[in-house]
LODO-199320 format. One record per residue (C-alpha): residue in three letters; residue number from 1; y, z, x. Coordinates in steps of 0.02 Angstrom, whole numbers. Layout:
<sites>
<rest: ALA	nr: NUM	y: Y	z: Z	x: X>;
...
</sites>
This chain:
<sites>
<rest: MET	nr: 1	y: 28	z: 372	x: 1673>;
<rest: LYS	nr: 2	y: 163	z: 483	x: 1645>;
<rest: ARG	nr: 3	y: 279	z: 316	x: 1673>;
<rest: ASP	nr: 4	y: 183	z: 252	x: 1507>;
<rest: LYS	nr: 5	y: 196	z: 376	x: 1425>;
<rest: ILE	nr: 6	y: 378	z: 383	x: 1444>;
<rest: ILE	nr: 7	y: 387	z: 204	x: 1393>;
<rest: TYR	nr: 8	y: 294	z: 223	x: 1264>;
<rest: TRP	nr: 9	y: 386	z: 386	x: 1185>;
<rest: THR	nr: 10	y: 542	z: 296	x: 1213>;
<rest: THR	nr: 11	y: 509	z: 124	x: 1127>;
<rest: THR	nr: 12	y: 432	z: 212	x: 990>;
<rest: GLY	nr: 13	y: 584	z: 321	x: 941>;
<rest: ILE	nr: 14	y: 688	z: 173	x: 954>;
<rest: VAL	nr: 15	y: 561	z: 92	x: 843>;
<rest: CYS	nr: 16	y: 570	z: 237	x: 697>;
<rest: VAL	nr: 17	y: 761	z: 287	x: 731>;
<rest: VAL	nr: 18	y: 797	z: 106	x: 659>;
<rest: MET	nr: 19	y: 669	z: 126	x: 540>;
<rest: VAL	nr: 20	y: 754	z: 267	x: 494>;
<rest: PHE	nr: 21	y: 918	z: 211	x: 497>;
<rest: SER	nr: 22	y: 882	z: 72	x: 350>;
<rest: ILE	nr: 23	y: 775	z: 200	x: 261>;
<rest: VAL	nr: 24	y: 963	z: 304	x: 248>;
<rest: ASN	nr: 25	y: 1061	z: 131	x: 224>;
<rest: PHE	nr: 26	y: 971	z: 63	x: 70>;
<rest: THR	nr: 27	y: 939	z: 237	x: 12>;
<rest: PHE	nr: 28	y: 1128	z: 297	x: 12>;
<rest: PHE	nr: 29	y: 1222	z: 139	x: 74>;
<rest: ASP	nr: 30	y: 1119	z: 12	x: -33>;
<rest: TYR	nr: 31	y: 1308	z: -75	x: -50>;
<rest: TYR	nr: 32	y: 1377	z: -106	x: 126>;
<rest: PRO	nr: 33	y: 1400	z: -247	x: 183>;
<rest: TYR	nr: 34	y: 1360	z: -337	x: 57>;
<rest: PRO	nr: 35	y: 1437	z: -270	x: -101>;
<rest: GLU	nr: 36	y: 1310	z: -327	x: -220>;
<rest: GLY	nr: 37	y: 1201	z: -208	x: -135>;
<rest: ALA	nr: 38	y: 1073	z: -256	x: 3>;
<rest: PHE	nr: 39	y: 916	z: -298	x: -81>;
<rest: ASN	nr: 40	y: 1003	z: -411	x: -245>;
<rest: HIS	nr: 41	y: 1072	z: -493	x: -78>;
<rest: LEU	nr: 42	y: 913	z: -548	x: -10>;
<rest: HIS	nr: 43	y: 868	z: -587	x: -186>;
<rest: LEU	nr: 44	y: 704	z: -432	x: -188>;
<rest: PRO	nr: 45	y: 692	z: -344	x: -327>;
<rest: ALA	nr: 46	y: 756	z: -185	x: -337>;
<rest: TYR	nr: 47	y: 567	z: -92	x: -354>;
<rest: PHE	nr: 48	y: 550	z: -155	x: -167>;
<rest: LYS	nr: 49	y: 661	z: -47	x: -107>;
<rest: THR	nr: 50	y: 552	z: 123	x: -173>;
<rest: GLU	nr: 51	y: 431	z: 45	x: -85>;
<rest: LEU	nr: 52	y: 492	z: -21	x: 80>;
<rest: THR	nr: 53	y: 590	z: 175	x: 88>;
<rest: ILE	nr: 54	y: 411	z: 257	x: 43>;
<rest: ALA	nr: 55	y: 287	z: 126	x: 185>;
<rest: LYS	nr: 56	y: 444	z: 163	x: 313>;
<rest: VAL	nr: 57	y: 424	z: 353	x: 286>;
<rest: LEU	nr: 58	y: 264	z: 354	x: 303>;
<rest: GLY	nr: 59	y: 234	z: 225	x: 468>;
<rest: VAL	nr: 60	y: 367	z: 351	x: 535>;
<rest: MET	nr: 61	y: 261	z: 476	x: 515>;
<rest: ALA	nr: 62	y: 89	z: 389	x: 562>;
<rest: LEU	nr: 63	y: 210	z: 348	x: 751>;
<rest: LEU	nr: 64	y: 257	z: 524	x: 790>;
<rest: ILE	nr: 65	y: 130	z: 619	x: 739>;
<rest: PRO	nr: 66	y: 33	z: 613	x: 887>;
<rest: GLU	nr: 67	y: -121	z: 692	x: 783>;
<rest: ILE	nr: 68	y: -135	z: 522	x: 640>;
<rest: PRO	nr: 69	y: -302	z: 430	x: 688>;
<rest: TYR	nr: 70	y: -287	z: 281	x: 794>;
<rest: LYS	nr: 71	y: -298	z: 149	x: 665>;
<rest: ILE	nr: 72	y: -192	z: 245	x: 547>;
<rest: LYS	nr: 73	y: -71	z: 214	x: 692>;
<rest: GLU	nr: 74	y: -112	z: 41	x: 704>;
<rest: PHE	nr: 75	y: -66	z: 6	x: 508>;
<rest: ALA	nr: 76	y: 100	z: 69	x: 561>;
<rest: TYR	nr: 77	y: 120	z: -54	x: 709>;
<rest: PHE	nr: 78	y: 85	z: -201	x: 582>;
<rest: GLY	nr: 79	y: 166	z: -126	x: 429>;
<rest: PHE	nr: 80	y: 325	z: -117	x: 537>;
<rest: GLY	nr: 81	y: 287	z: -287	x: 618>;
<rest: ILE	nr: 82	y: 294	z: -379	x: 449>;
<rest: THR	nr: 83	y: 433	z: -268	x: 411>;
<rest: LEU	nr: 84	y: 553	z: -361	x: 530>;
<rest: VAL	nr: 85	y: 467	z: -531	x: 538>;
<rest: SER	nr: 86	y: 510	z: -532	x: 350>;
<rest: ALA	nr: 87	y: 666	z: -430	x: 379>;
<rest: SER	nr: 88	y: 731	z: -580	x: 485>;
<rest: VAL	nr: 89	y: 686	z: -741	x: 378>;
<rest: ALA	nr: 90	y: 766	z: -638	x: 217>;
<rest: HIS	nr: 91	y: 933	z: -663	x: 323>;
<rest: PHE	nr: 92	y: 899	z: -819	x: 362>;
<rest: SER	nr: 93	y: 837	z: -891	x: 204>;
<rest: VAL	nr: 94	y: 1016	z: -825	x: 127>;
<rest: GLY	nr: 95	y: 1109	z: -883	x: 259>;
<rest: ASP	nr: 96	y: 1138	z: -723	x: 352>;
<rest: GLY	nr: 97	y: 1235	z: -744	x: 522>;
<rest: PHE	nr: 98	y: 1141	z: -753	x: 680>;
<rest: LEU	nr: 99	y: 1152	z: -575	x: 719>;
<rest: PHE	nr: 100	y: 1063	z: -535	x: 557>;
<rest: VAL	nr: 101	y: 920	z: -626	x: 604>;
<rest: MET	nr: 102	y: 898	z: -598	x: 775>;
<rest: ASP	nr: 103	y: 917	z: -416	x: 745>;
<rest: PRO	nr: 104	y: 739	z: -360	x: 643>;
<rest: MET	nr: 105	y: 683	z: -496	x: 824>;
<rest: ILE	nr: 106	y: 749	z: -385	x: 946>;
<rest: PHE	nr: 107	y: 667	z: -236	x: 875>;
<rest: LEU	nr: 108	y: 505	z: -345	x: 841>;
<rest: GLY	nr: 109	y: 488	z: -350	x: 1047>;
<rest: VAL	nr: 110	y: 540	z: -169	x: 1049>;
<rest: LEU	nr: 111	y: 402	z: -109	x: 961>;
<rest: VAL	nr: 112	y: 277	z: -242	x: 1020>;
<rest: ILE	nr: 113	y: 319	z: -164	x: 1208>;
<rest: SER	nr: 114	y: 271	z: 31	x: 1081>;
<rest: TYR	nr: 115	y: 120	z: -58	x: 1046>;
<rest: ARG	nr: 116	y: 60	z: -102	x: 1195>;
<rest: TYR	nr: 117	y: 66	z: 49	x: 1288>;
<rest: PHE	nr: 118	y: 5	z: 137	x: 1131>;
<rest: GLN	nr: 119	y: -127	z: 40	x: 1157>;
<rest: ARG	nr: 120	y: -150	z: 94	x: 1359>;
<rest: ILE	nr: 121	y: -125	z: 271	x: 1324>;
<rest: TYR	nr: 122	y: -244	z: 293	x: 1155>;
<rest: SER	nr: 123	y: -385	z: 157	x: 1235>;
<rest: GLY	nr: 124	y: -403	z: 275	x: 1380>;
<rest: LYS	nr: 125	y: -423	z: 439	x: 1301>;
<rest: ILE	nr: 126	y: -576	z: 344	x: 1154>;
<rest: ILE	nr: 127	y: -654	z: 267	x: 1298>;
<rest: ALA	nr: 128	y: -664	z: 466	x: 1384>;
<rest: GLU	nr: 129	y: -726	z: 522	x: 1218>;
<rest: LEU	nr: 130	y: -850	z: 399	x: 1172>;
<rest: THR	nr: 131	y: -899	z: 433	x: 1364>;
<rest: ARG	nr: 132	y: -927	z: 621	x: 1340>;
</sites>
């Protein structure tokens, strides 16, 4: 169980660092590496930046705060999964290089590992609570 928790928290930490990095990047450094801005480069509307930032902040909080209910954490995982797949598709659709397309897919793999260990750890707790 200790090994599972180490893997869970390590992968969850990586996912959260990536999400916080993206929040900081398109809040403060939106014009790097694209002079027109990342959201303009990807042909996304300007308001989407605000929505995505708020959703990522809430998702990071949901994953890091232990008292958050199981179902809300699952929604955060699902939302991050959609975000990472969408980022890869968006970069591919505008003709960005291989690294820009594959980078979100690598972190999707880390997210899947985190979710798998989340299920292992929390499903045991839920079963224990139900059988009391």
